[in-house]
C-alpha positions in Angstrom: 4.0 -134.0 -6.7 3.9 -134.4 -2.9 1.7 -136.9 -1.2 -1.1 -135.3 0.8 -1.9 -136.6 4.3 -5.5 -136.7 5.4 -6.7 -136.6 8.9 -10.3 -137.6 8.3 -12.6 -139.1 5.7 -14.4 -135.8 5.4 -11.2 -134.3 3.9 -10.9 -137.2 1.4 -14.6 -136.8 0.4 -14.2 -133.1 -0.1 -11.1 -133.5 -2.3 -12.9 -136.2 -4.3 -15.9 -133.9 -4.8 -13.6 -131.2 -6.0 -11.9 -133.5 -8.4 -15.3 -134.8 -9.7 -16.5 -131.2 -10.3 -13.2 -130.3 -12.1 -13.7 -133.4 -14.3 -17.3 -132.4 -15.1 -16.1 -128.8 -15.9 -13.4 -130.1 -18.3 -15.9 -132.4 -19.9 -18.4 -129.6 -20.5 -15.7 -127.4 -21.9 -14.6 -130.2 -24.3 -18.3 -130.8 -25.3 -18.8 -127.0 -26.0 -15.6 -126.9 -28.0 -16.8 -129.9 -30.1 -20.2 -128.3 -30.7 -18.6 -125.1 -31.8 -16.3 -127.0 -34.2 -19.2 -128.9 -35.5 -21.2 -125.7 -36.1 -18.3 -124.2 -38.0 -18.2 -127.2 -40.3 -21.9 -127.4 -41.0 -23.2 -125.1 -43.8 -25.0 -122.1 -42.4 -28.6 -121.1 -43.2 -27.3 -118.5 -45.7 -25.7 -121.2 -47.8 -28.9 -123.2 -47.8 -30.8 -119.9 -48.7 -28.5 -119.4 -51.7 -29.1 -123.0 -52.8 -32.9 -122.6 -52.5 -32.7 -119.3 -54.4 -30.6 -120.9 -57.1 -33.1 -123.8 -57.4 -36.0 -121.3 -57.7 -34.3 -119.1 -60.3 -33.2 -122.0 -62.5 -36.4 -123.9 -62.5 -39.3 -123.3 -64.9 -39.3 -121.2 -68.0 -36.9 -118.5 -66.8 -34.5 -121.2 -65.6 -34.5 -122.8 -69.1 -33.7 -119.4 -70.7 -31.0 -118.6 -68.1 -29.4 -122.1 -68.7 -29.4 -121.5 -72.4 -27.9 -118.0 -72.1 -25.1 -118.8 -69.6 -22.8 -120.5 -72.1 -23.1 -117.6 -74.5 -22.4 -115.0 -71.8 -19.4 -117.0 -70.6 -18.1 -117.3 -74.2 -18.7 -113.6 -74.8 -16.8 -112.7 -71.6 -13.8 -114.9 -72.6 -13.6 -113.7 -76.2 -14.3 -110.0 -75.8 -11.6 -107.6 -76.8 -9.9 -105.7 -74.0 -10.2 -101.9 -74.2 -7.2 -99.6 -73.9 
């Protein structure tokens, strides 16, 4: 890289301002990238909705019945005879 020669302080100040703006731009890009990565790792609202739905379905009387039937259904699916 070649050394730049300045003829006034105004040129130096202008280049420093450009460098500071570039630095801020790169910082904001990095921050945005970090936020997008964080959002992709955090469970979305749909996952929490499924969890809430699961909790509502499996609570109370119906939930008790479902919890009792699930092992029988799984056992039936495993042991059923396969058709031709």
